[in-house]
C-alpha positions in Angstrom: 102.3 43.9 150.6 105.0 42.0 152.4 108.2 43.7 153.7 111.1 43.3 151.3 114.6 42.8 152.7 117.8 43.8 150.9 118.1 40.5 149.1 114.5 40.6 147.9 115.1 44.1 146.5 118.3 42.9 144.7 116.4 40.0 143.2 113.6 42.4 141.9 116.2 44.8 140.5 118.1 42.0 138.7 114.9 40.3 137.3 113.7 43.6 136.0 116.9 44.1 134.1 116.9 40.5 132.8 113.9 38.3 133.3 115.5 35.4 131.5 118.4 35.1 133.9 118.9 31.6 135.4 118.5 31.0 139.1 122.2 30.1 139.3 123.2 33.4 137.7 120.8 35.4 139.8 122.0 33.7 143.0 125.6 34.6 142.0 124.6 38.2 141.4 122.9 38.6 144.8 125.2 36.4 146.9 122.9 33.3 147.5 123.1 29.7 146.4 120.6 28.6 143.7 118.0 26.9 146.0 117.5 29.8 148.5 117.5 32.2 145.6 114.8 30.2 143.7 112.7 29.9 146.8 112.8 33.7 147.3 111.7 34.2 143.7 108.8 31.7 144.2 107.8 33.5 147.4 107.9 36.9 145.6 105.7 35.4 142.9 103.2 33.9 145.4 103.0 37.1 147.3 102.2 39.0 144.1 105.3 41.2 144.2 106.4 39.6 140.9 103.4 39.7 138.7 104.7 38.1 135.6 107.4 37.8 132.9 107.1 38.9 129.3 108.9 39.8 126.2 109.0 43.5 125.2 108.1 43.8 121.5 109.4 46.6 119.4 106.2 48.4 118.1 107.9 49.3 114.9 108.5 45.6 114.1 104.7 44.9 114.1 103.8 48.2 112.4 102.3 49.9 115.5 104.1 53.2 114.8 101.3 55.5 116.1 101.4 56.2 119.8 98.5 58.3 121.2 97.4 59.5 124.6 93.8 60.5 125.2 92.3 62.5 128.0 88.7 61.6 128.6 86.3 63.8 130.7 83.0 62.4 131.8 79.9 64.6 132.1 78.6 62.5 135.0 80.5 60.5 137.6 79.5 57.7 139.9 80.8 54.3 141.0 78.6 52.7 138.4 79.9 54.9 135.6 83.5 54.3 136.7 82.9 50.5 136.8 81.2 50.5 133.3 84.2 52.5 131.8 86.6 50.1 133.5 84.8 47.1 132.0 84.8 48.6 128.5 88.5 49.7 128.6 89.6 46.2 129.6 88.0 44.8 126.5 89.9 47.1 124.1 93.0 45.4 122.9 94.7 48.5 121.4 94.4 50.3 124.8 97.7 49.6 126.5 97.0 51.6 129.6 94.0 53.3 131.1 94.1 55.3 134.3 91.4 57.0 136.3 93.1 60.2 137.5 92.4 63.2 139.6 92.6 66.7 138.0 90.9 68.4 135.1 90.0 65.2 133.3 88.9 61.7 134.4 90.8 59.1 132.4 94.2 59.0 130.7 94.4 56.3 127.9 97.5 55.1 126.1 97.2 53.3 122.8 99.5 52.0 120.0 98.1 51.7 116.6 99.0 51.2 112.9 97.5 54.4 111.5 95.5 57.5 112.2 92.4 55.8 110.8 92.7 53.1 113.4 92.9 55.8 116.1 89.7 57.4 114.7 88.0 54.0 115.0 89.3 53.4 118.5 88.2 56.9 119.8 84.8 56.4 118.3 84.5 53.0 120.0 85.6 54.4 123.3 83.2 57.3 123.2 80.3 55.1 122.1 80.9 52.6 124.9 81.2 55.1 127.7 77.7 55.1 129.4 77.6 59.0 129.8 78.5 61.8 127.4 82.2 62.4 127.4 84.8 64.8 126.0 88.2 63.9 124.7 91.5 65.5 124.0 94.1 63.6 122.0 97.9 63.8 121.9 99.8 62.1 119.1 103.4 61.3 120.1 106.0 62.8 117.6 109.0 61.3 119.3 109.4 58.8 122.1 112.1 60.2 124.3 111.9 57.5 127.1 109.7 54.6 127.8 110.4 52.0 130.5 108.7 49.6 132.7 111.7 49.5 135.1 110.9 50.5 138.7 113.9 51.9 140.5 114.5 49.8 143.7 116.6 51.0 146.6 118.6 48.0 147.8 
């Protein structure tokens, strides 16, 4: 990854807070004119520092009120098994996040669903697609205290 200077960090902080800001407004916020500001943003995009822009959708608005986390423990581990699990997880649209982790289990999965029956189906699908026997522990979220995609940036 490239070195980020103070202005790059200010740009990243501002865009995380408001991805729809105009280049003119962004330039004013960070102390640059529009053209150099826009060029910095394009460079950060090209370098893969900025990976995209998106709308955050309220899960309640689309009926996805059930949030679950699942720990998955594999009975056998190898590069081939990890790659097979990776491929399968990428194909599951209800899986929002899947992380291979160190510790007492192998994967941590986050999913948003409409109902518990959808979760039962998803868990069955996950366990069926994993190429080795696996064990799971599920956690249903009762209250979302904080959820954010914002990364704190020291400027």
